[in-house]
C-alpha positions as CSV (number, residue, x, y, z in Angstrom):
1,M,132.9,107.3,193.5
2,N,130.4,110.0,191.5
3,V,128.3,112.6,193.4
4,L,125.4,114.4,190.9
5,I,124.9,118.1,191.8
6,L,121.9,119.7,190.5
7,G,122.6,123.2,189.7
8,A,126.0,124.8,188.6
9,G,125.5,128.7,189.9
10,L,127.1,130.4,192.6
11,M,124.9,128.6,195.4
12,Q,126.0,125.4,194.4
13,V,129.8,126.3,194.7
14,P,129.7,125.2,198.3
15,A,128.2,121.3,197.1
16,I,130.9,121.4,194.8
17,L,134.0,121.8,196.7
18,S,132.3,119.8,199.7
19,A,132.2,116.7,197.6
20,K,135.5,117.2,196.2
21,E,136.8,117.4,199.9
22,L,135.1,114.1,201.0
23,G,136.9,112.6,197.7
24,Y,134.2,112.4,195.5
25,K,134.2,113.0,191.5
26,T,131.6,115.8,190.9
27,C,129.0,115.4,188.1
28,V,127.5,118.9,187.7
29,I,124.2,119.3,185.1
30,D,122.7,122.7,184.5
31,A,120.3,123.9,181.9
32,D,122.8,127.2,181.4
33,D,126.2,126.0,180.0
34,K,127.7,129.3,180.9
35,A,126.8,128.9,184.9
36,V,129.7,130.1,187.5
37,A,130.7,127.1,189.0
38,I,131.3,124.7,185.7
39,P,134.9,125.3,186.0
40,K,134.8,124.0,189.4
41,A,133.0,120.8,188.6
42,D,135.0,117.3,187.4
43,V,132.1,116.8,185.1
44,F,129.5,119.0,183.5
45,R,126.5,118.3,181.0
46,K,123.8,120.5,179.8
47,I,120.3,119.0,181.5
48,D,117.3,121.1,182.5
49,L,116.7,120.5,186.2
50,K,113.3,120.2,185.2
51,D,113.9,117.5,183.0
52,K,113.4,114.6,185.6
53,E,113.6,112.1,183.0
54,G,116.7,113.2,181.9
55,I,118.3,113.6,185.1
56,L,117.3,109.8,186.2
57,E,118.7,108.8,183.0
58,Y,122.2,110.7,183.2
59,A,122.2,109.2,187.2
60,K,121.6,105.7,185.8
61,E,124.7,106.0,183.6
62,L,126.8,107.4,186.3
63,Q,125.5,104.7,188.7
64,S,126.2,101.8,185.8
65,S,129.9,103.1,185.6
66,K,133.0,102.1,187.1
67,E,132.8,104.8,189.4
68,G,129.4,104.1,190.8
69,L,127.3,107.0,192.0
70,A,127.2,107.7,196.1
71,A,124.7,110.5,196.0
72,V,122.0,113.1,193.9
73,F,122.1,116.5,195.7
74,T,121.1,119.9,195.4
75,A,121.0,123.3,197.5
76,G,120.0,126.6,197.2
77,T,117.5,125.7,193.8
78,D,113.8,125.0,193.2
79,F,114.5,121.2,192.4
80,S,114.5,119.2,195.8
81,A,111.8,116.7,194.0
82,S,114.0,116.1,190.8
83,V,116.8,114.7,193.6
84,S,114.4,112.8,195.3
85,Y,112.6,111.4,192.5
86,V,116.0,110.0,190.8
87,C,117.0,108.7,194.5
88,E,113.9,107.0,194.7
89,K,114.1,105.3,191.7
90,L,117.9,104.3,192.4
91,K,117.5,103.6,196.0
92,L,120.0,106.3,197.4
93,P,119.0,108.2,200.6
94,A,116.8,111.2,200.4
95,H,113.4,112.4,201.3
96,S,110.8,110.5,199.3
97,Y,109.5,112.2,196.3
98,I,105.9,112.7,197.6
99,A,107.5,114.4,200.9
100,A,110.0,116.4,198.2
101,T,107.0,117.5,196.2
102,N,104.9,118.4,199.1
103,A,108.0,120.8,200.1
104,S,107.9,122.2,196.9
105,V,104.6,122.8,195.5
106,K,103.0,125.8,198.0
107,T,99.6,124.5,198.0
108,Q,100.4,121.0,198.5
109,M,102.5,122.0,201.1
110,R,99.6,124.2,203.0
111,Q,97.1,121.2,202.7
112,C,99.8,119.0,204.7
113,F,99.9,121.7,207.2
114,L,95.9,122.2,207.3
115,D,95.5,118.2,207.8
116,N,98.1,117.8,210.6
117,K,97.3,121.3,212.7
118,V,100.5,122.8,211.8
119,P,100.1,126.8,212.4
120,S,100.4,128.3,208.7
121,P,98.2,131.0,207.0
122,A,94.8,130.5,205.6
123,F,94.6,130.0,201.7
124,I,93.2,129.5,198.5
125,K,94.6,127.9,194.8
126,V,94.3,129.7,192.1
127,G,95.0,129.4,188.2
128,K,94.6,131.4,185.1
129,A,91.0,130.0,184.4
130,D,90.1,131.2,188.3
131,I,90.8,134.7,187.7
132,D,87.3,136.5,187.4
133,S,85.1,139.0,188.8
134,S,84.3,136.7,191.9
135,L,88.0,135.5,192.9
136,L,88.4,138.5,195.1
137,S,85.1,138.0,197.1
138,K,86.2,134.7,197.7
139,C,89.0,135.3,198.9
140,L,88.1,138.2,201.0
141,S,85.3,135.5,202.5
142,K,88.3,133.8,204.3
143,M,90.7,136.5,205.0
144,D,91.1,140.4,205.1
145,F,93.6,142.9,203.3
146,P,96.6,142.7,203.1
147,L,96.7,139.3,201.0
148,V,100.0,137.8,199.7
149,V,100.0,136.2,196.2
150,K,103.2,134.1,195.2
151,P,103.3,131.4,192.6
152,V,103.0,127.7,193.9
153,D,106.6,126.9,192.6
154,N,109.2,129.3,192.5
155,M,111.9,130.4,194.8
156,G,113.4,134.0,195.6
157,A,110.2,136.0,196.1
158,R,110.0,135.6,192.0
159,G,106.3,136.9,191.5
160,C,105.8,137.5,195.6
161,R,103.9,140.5,196.9
162,M,101.6,142.1,199.1
163,V,98.0,143.0,198.2
164,R,96.6,145.9,200.1
165,S,93.6,147.0,197.8
166,E,91.2,145.5,195.2
167,E,93.3,147.8,192.6
168,E,96.3,145.9,193.5
169,F,94.8,142.5,193.5
170,K,94.5,141.1,190.0
171,P,97.8,142.4,188.6
172,A,99.4,140.7,191.4
173,V,97.8,137.5,191.0
174,D,98.4,137.7,186.7
175,I,101.9,138.1,187.5
176,A,102.0,135.2,189.9
177,V,100.5,132.8,187.9
178,S,102.9,133.8,185.3
179,C,105.8,133.3,187.3
180,S,104.8,129.7,188.1
181,R,105.9,126.4,186.1
182,S,102.9,124.9,186.6
183,G,100.4,128.1,186.1
184,Y,99.2,128.3,189.6
185,A,99.2,130.6,192.5
186,I,98.6,131.0,196.0
187,I,96.5,133.5,197.6
188,E,97.2,133.5,201.3
189,E,96.7,135.8,204.3
190,Y,99.1,138.2,205.5
191,M,101.1,137.0,208.7
192,E,102.4,140.1,211.1
193,G,105.6,139.9,213.1
194,P,109.6,139.2,212.8
195,E,110.8,136.7,210.0
196,Y,113.1,134.3,210.7
197,S,115.1,131.6,208.0
198,I,116.0,128.6,209.7
199,D,118.3,125.2,208.1
200,A,118.1,122.2,209.5
201,L,119.4,118.4,208.6
202,V,117.1,115.3,209.2
203,Y,118.6,112.4,210.0
204,N,117.7,109.1,211.9
205,G,115.0,110.4,213.3
206,T,116.4,113.2,214.4
207,F,116.1,117.2,213.4
208,T,119.0,119.0,213.6
209,V,118.8,122.9,213.6
210,T,122.0,123.8,211.5
211,G,121.2,128.0,211.2
212,F,118.6,130.3,212.5
213,A,119.0,133.8,211.0
214,I,116.9,136.8,211.3
215,R,115.3,138.2,208.0
216,H,115.4,141.9,207.3
217,I,112.5,142.5,205.1
218,K,111.3,145.7,203.5
219,Y,109.8,147.7,200.8
220,P,106.0,146.4,200.4
221,P,104.1,145.5,198.3
222,Y,107.1,143.3,197.8
223,F,109.3,141.4,200.1
224,I,112.8,142.4,199.9
225,E,115.2,141.0,202.1
226,I,118.0,143.3,202.7
227,G,119.7,140.7,204.5
228,H,120.0,138.6,207.4
229,T,122.0,138.5,210.8
230,M,122.8,134.8,212.6
231,P,122.2,133.9,215.2
232,A,118.6,135.4,215.6
233,V,118.9,136.5,219.2
234,L,115.5,135.5,221.2
235,E,114.4,134.2,224.6
236,K,114.7,130.6,225.2
237,S,110.8,130.1,225.1
238,V,110.6,131.8,221.4
239,H,113.5,130.1,220.1
240,D,112.4,126.6,221.0
241,Q,109.0,127.2,219.8
242,L,109.8,128.4,216.5
243,I,112.3,125.1,216.2
244,S,109.1,123.1,217.3
245,V,106.9,124.7,214.7
246,F,109.4,124.1,211.9
247,A,110.3,120.2,213.0
248,L,106.1,119.6,213.2
249,G,106.0,121.4,209.3
250,A,108.8,119.0,208.2
251,K,107.1,116.1,209.7
252,A,103.6,116.9,208.3
253,L,105.4,117.1,204.9
254,G,106.9,113.7,205.3
255,L,110.6,115.0,205.4
256,S,112.7,111.9,206.7
257,C,116.4,112.0,205.3
258,G,118.2,115.2,204.0
259,A,117.7,118.8,204.4
260,A,115.2,121.1,205.4
261,K,114.6,124.8,205.4
262,A,111.8,127.1,207.0
263,D,110.9,130.6,206.6
264,I,108.6,131.0,209.6
265,K,107.3,134.4,211.5
266,F,106.8,134.9,215.2
267,T,102.7,136.3,215.1
268,K,101.0,137.7,218.2
269,K,99.4,134.0,218.1
270,G,102.9,132.5,218.1
271,P,105.0,130.7,215.3
272,M,103.5,130.2,211.8
273,I,105.2,128.7,208.9
274,G,105.5,130.8,205.5
275,E,107.3,127.6,203.7
276,I,109.4,125.0,204.2
277,A,111.5,123.2,201.3
278,G,113.2,120.1,201.2
279,R,116.6,121.3,200.7
280,L,119.4,123.5,202.1
281,S,118.9,127.7,202.2
282,G,119.9,130.0,199.3
283,G,120.5,133.2,200.0
284,Y,124.3,132.8,200.8
285,M,123.1,131.1,204.3
286,S,123.8,127.3,204.2
287,G,127.2,127.9,202.4
288,W,128.3,130.8,203.5
289,T,126.8,132.8,206.8
290,Y,126.2,129.8,208.9
291,P,129.7,127.9,208.3
292,Y,131.3,131.3,209.4
293,A,129.3,131.6,212.6
294,S,129.5,128.0,213.8
295,D,132.3,126.4,211.9
296,L,130.0,123.3,210.6
297,N,130.2,122.7,207.2
298,L,126.7,122.3,207.0
299,T,126.5,121.3,203.3
300,K,129.4,118.6,203.8
301,Q,127.3,117.2,206.6
302,G,124.0,117.3,204.1
303,L,126.1,115.6,201.7
304,L,127.5,112.9,204.2
305,I,123.6,111.9,204.6
306,A,122.8,111.9,200.9
307,C,125.8,109.4,200.3
308,G,124.5,107.3,203.3
309,R,127.0,108.1,205.7
310,E,126.9,109.4,209.4
311,P,127.5,113.3,209.9
312,E,129.8,113.0,212.7
313,D,130.7,116.3,213.1
314,L,127.1,117.2,213.3
315,I,126.0,114.2,215.8
316,K,129.5,115.9,217.7
317,N,128.6,119.1,218.1
318,R,124.9,119.3,218.2
319,K,123.2,120.3,221.8
320,P,119.1,119.3,222.4
321,V,116.1,121.5,222.2
322,D,113.0,121.4,223.8
323,F,110.0,120.7,222.4
324,E,107.8,123.7,223.1
325,K,104.4,124.1,222.2
326,S,102.6,127.4,221.0
327,Q,99.5,128.2,221.9
328,L,98.4,127.5,217.8
329,C,99.3,123.5,218.7
330,M,99.2,122.7,222.2
331,D,98.0,118.9,221.4
332,A,100.9,118.1,218.9
333,E,103.5,115.3,220.1
334,K,106.9,115.6,219.5
335,P,108.1,114.8,215.4
336,Y,111.5,114.2,216.2
337,E,114.3,114.3,218.4
338,L,115.3,117.9,218.4
339,F,118.7,119.2,218.3
340,E,121.0,122.5,217.5
341,V,124.5,123.1,216.4
342,P,124.7,126.4,218.0
343,C,126.6,129.7,216.4
344,K,130.0,130.7,218.2
345,R,130.0,134.6,216.7
346,T,127.5,136.8,214.3
347,S,127.3,136.7,210.7
348,A,125.7,139.8,208.7
349,E,124.9,139.6,205.4
350,R,123.5,142.8,203.9
351,A,122.3,143.5,200.0
352,W,122.6,147.0,198.1
353,M,120.3,147.9,195.6
354,S,120.0,150.7,193.1
355,I,117.7,152.8,191.7
356,P,116.3,152.4,187.9
357,G,118.7,153.0,185.0
358,T,121.5,151.9,182.9
359,V,125.0,151.2,184.2
360,E,127.9,153.4,183.4
361,Y,130.1,152.7,186.0
362,I,130.9,150.3,189.2
363,E,133.3,151.2,192.3
364,N,133.8,151.6,196.0
365,I,134.0,155.1,196.9
366,N,136.3,153.9,200.1
367,E,138.4,150.9,200.1
368,Y,137.5,148.4,202.9
369,T,140.1,147.4,205.0
370,D,137.7,145.8,207.9
371,K,139.1,142.7,208.8
372,A,135.1,141.3,209.7
373,I,134.3,141.6,205.9
374,F,134.5,138.2,204.7
375,D,133.3,138.5,201.1
376,F,131.9,140.9,198.5
377,L,129.5,139.4,196.5
378,P,128.0,141.4,193.3
379,R,125.8,139.6,191.0
380,A,126.8,138.5,187.4
381,T,123.8,140.3,185.9
382,V,125.0,143.9,187.2
383,K,127.4,144.8,184.6
384,L,128.4,147.8,182.3
385,G,126.1,149.0,179.9
386,G,123.5,146.7,181.6
387,K,120.1,148.1,183.3
388,V,119.3,147.9,186.9
389,D,115.8,148.4,188.8
390,F,115.2,148.9,192.1
391,P,114.6,144.9,193.0
392,R,111.1,143.6,193.2
393,N,112.4,140.0,194.0
394,N,115.4,139.0,195.8
395,V,117.4,138.0,192.8
396,E,117.1,141.7,191.5
397,K,119.4,143.0,194.1
398,C,123.0,144.4,192.9
399,G,124.9,142.2,195.3
400,N,125.5,141.4,198.8
401,I,128.2,142.1,201.7
402,I,129.3,139.2,204.4
403,A,130.5,140.1,207.8
404,V,131.7,138.3,210.8
405,S,132.5,139.1,214.1
406,H,132.2,137.4,217.6
407,N,130.5,141.1,218.3
408,E,127.0,141.4,216.8
409,K,126.9,145.3,216.6
410,V,130.6,144.9,214.7
411,A,129.6,142.6,212.2
412,V,126.5,144.4,211.4
413,S,128.2,147.7,211.4
414,A,131.0,146.3,209.3
415,A,128.4,144.8,206.7
416,Q,126.3,147.9,206.6
417,D,129.5,150.1,205.9
418,A,130.7,148.2,203.0
419,V,127.4,148.2,201.6
420,S,126.9,152.2,201.8
421,N,130.5,152.4,199.9
422,V,129.3,150.4,197.2
423,F,128.8,152.9,194.2
424,I,127.2,152.5,190.8
425,T,127.1,155.1,188.7
426,L,124.2,155.7,186.1
427,K,124.3,156.8,182.4
428,A,123.0,160.5,182.2
429,N,119.8,161.3,180.4
430,T,117.9,158.0,180.7
431,K,114.0,157.7,180.7
432,E,114.0,155.0,183.3
433,T,116.1,157.2,185.9
434,D,114.1,160.4,184.8
435,D,110.9,158.7,185.5
436,F,111.8,157.4,188.9
437,L,112.6,160.7,190.2
438,A,109.7,162.0,188.6
439,G,108.0,159.9,191.2
440,K,106.0,157.8,188.4
441,T,104.7,154.6,189.8
442,N,102.2,152.0,188.5
443,S,98.4,152.4,189.9
444,D,99.0,148.7,191.3
445,E,102.3,149.7,192.8
446,K,101.4,152.5,195.6
447,D,104.7,154.1,197.0
448,F,107.0,151.7,195.1
449,P,109.8,151.9,194.6
450,P,110.4,154.1,198.0
451,S,112.4,157.5,198.3
452,A,115.4,157.2,199.8
453,F,114.9,159.5,202.5
454,G,111.3,160.7,202.0
455,K,109.2,163.1,199.7
456,L,109.6,166.9,200.8
457,S,106.2,168.7,200.5
458,Q,105.8,171.8,198.8
459,Q,105.9,174.2,201.6
460,E,109.7,172.5,202.5
461,L,110.4,172.4,198.8
462,D,109.6,176.4,198.7
463,T,112.4,177.0,201.3
464,I,115.0,175.8,199.0
465,Q,116.2,178.4,196.4
466,G,119.0,179.7,194.3
467,Q,122.2,177.4,193.0
468,I,124.9,175.2,194.4
469,P,128.0,177.1,192.7
470,A,130.2,174.9,190.0
471,N,132.8,172.8,191.8
472,E,131.6,173.8,195.3
473,K,131.3,171.4,198.0
474,V,127.5,170.5,197.9
475,A,128.1,170.1,201.8
476,K,128.4,174.1,202.6
477,Y,125.0,174.3,200.8
478,I,122.6,171.8,202.6
479,P,119.4,173.3,203.3
480,Q,117.9,174.0,207.0
481,I,115.1,172.1,206.5
482,L,117.6,169.0,206.3
483,K,119.4,169.7,209.0
484,N,116.5,168.8,211.3
485,A,116.4,165.7,213.4
486,E,113.8,163.9,211.6
487,Y,116.1,164.1,208.4
488,E,119.4,163.6,210.0
489,S,118.1,160.8,211.2
490,K,116.8,158.9,208.1
491,V,118.9,156.1,206.6
492,D,118.6,155.2,202.8
493,W,118.3,151.7,201.3
494,N,122.1,151.4,201.3
495,F,122.5,152.7,204.7
496,N,124.0,156.5,203.9
497,T,122.3,159.1,205.6
498,I,121.8,162.4,204.4
499,K,124.9,163.9,205.8
500,Q,127.1,161.2,204.2
501,T,125.3,161.2,201.0
502,V,126.6,164.6,200.7
503,E,130.0,163.9,201.8
504,K,130.6,161.0,199.5
505,F,128.7,163.3,196.4
506,D,131.3,165.9,197.2
507,E,134.3,163.0,197.1
508,L,133.2,161.5,193.9
509,R,132.4,165.0,192.1
510,K,134.6,167.5,193.0
511,N,134.2,168.7,189.6
512,H,130.8,169.4,188.7
513,P,128.6,171.9,186.7
514,V,126.0,174.6,188.5
515,L,123.5,172.6,190.2
516,D,119.8,174.0,190.6
517,S,119.7,173.6,194.2
518,K,115.7,172.5,194.2
519,T,116.2,169.8,191.6
520,F,119.6,168.8,193.3
521,W,118.1,168.5,197.0
522,S,114.5,166.5,195.7
523,A,116.8,164.2,193.4
524,L,118.9,163.1,196.6
525,M,115.7,162.7,198.4
526,R,114.2,160.8,196.5
527,G,117.1,158.3,194.9
528,G,120.0,159.0,197.3
529,L,123.5,159.4,196.3
530,Q,123.2,157.9,192.7
531,A,120.4,160.1,192.1
532,A,122.5,163.2,193.1
533,V,125.4,162.3,190.9
534,Y,123.0,161.4,188.1
535,I,121.3,164.7,188.0
536,S,125.3,166.8,188.2
537,D,126.2,164.6,185.3
538,S,123.0,165.3,183.3
539,S,123.3,168.7,184.1
540,K,126.7,168.9,182.3
């Protein structure tokens, strides 16, 4: 039989492989006829995932074919509503279309939470016509700075940012609206607290958690996930409260048959939901880090449910979870029977970033042989001659590393060490890089992009004099001001200290021109190893 899979990107590879493992013929659709997973599919057809009617017609064609149609499925895309639309029409197992829409459009989602007293932030929906002089006052009558602005129907943190002042407000709303397929954004109160990403499968009245990670979010005003660590190590009470509130949110949306994925924070008031999607997560979690940590092929179990079959491994390996109410939902009743398939080891995923510029070369400074490294995943968009920038969303990162170990510290250390050794050489004498090193920022992006190690004061700069001779190791010329405890402990976005940065510069540029000390060390503080190499290359 056929399985129709929406999306032919990297995040859909586990779905294609799992469907084949189950003996199904994989029919894959995408608007991009050069998508990376197409060679793995049995059949590819170019259809835009927003085109519900086009997908339905193709699904009818498959259903009426000799092989028939067992399921329609997606993972790591925005189009779970398209899946449910088709499944509802063809009477295939899936969340209802209204439930999937509730889980796709953030304003509908928030309203469902509000109506069912599920803890989530206050919000206001805005479209282009609503962006006037009274909008900020309206928002501040319900909530205070900082605010969060995001499109109602996008993923990967595209168009999503924190708003910390009046000056940042209108540009943020304009961008969020422009990033929305429907032309609407949501403005909501900011939730303070650690953030978690949780996957689950809903099946026959049960809710089974299949991946519980802490997300590492940095670099305001944007929400850049520099990685996640799975499992999140928590007190039982906090762990159970987070799962219980997630389940309450899924029930409020109407999710009943298939995957659910939550971004949720533990605030001083207890768990509050950022959002819930009616699909398996992207970001390498459902298809990579959770299977590595648990030995459960989550995608395969989700496909079995979509095919109307029993997810035997899920049921065999799951353990009960206590329904624990938090202070914001003391009157709630248990929405499903709660379970979790626990992890046996730790997966650590970490991303690497670049400062603005043009890619000249990509290399590994030190070839790693650590057996804990399972995956090295550069983004296809980062290529020789291409433009790179410090990310403003989670699709603009340069790539990801995944490490796995029975020891959490080993997994985290291995991932960070591998990231620290990936290096992108930038083309010399480039305006974007020069502007970054000069500290130029947009008026609505205070302190962004951030500095690698912080900005030296004028007094500190005045202590740096002279030149670094040609071809001399710069490690011999580290200014005294950078040897104090404050600077020695700093780590940049790719997990290098100043000392490690200098050592790697000396490895990469054994031959370098005479370097002005003040210029060189200022650039290194601003942009880390990339900036140090860039200054050397631009000085030739």
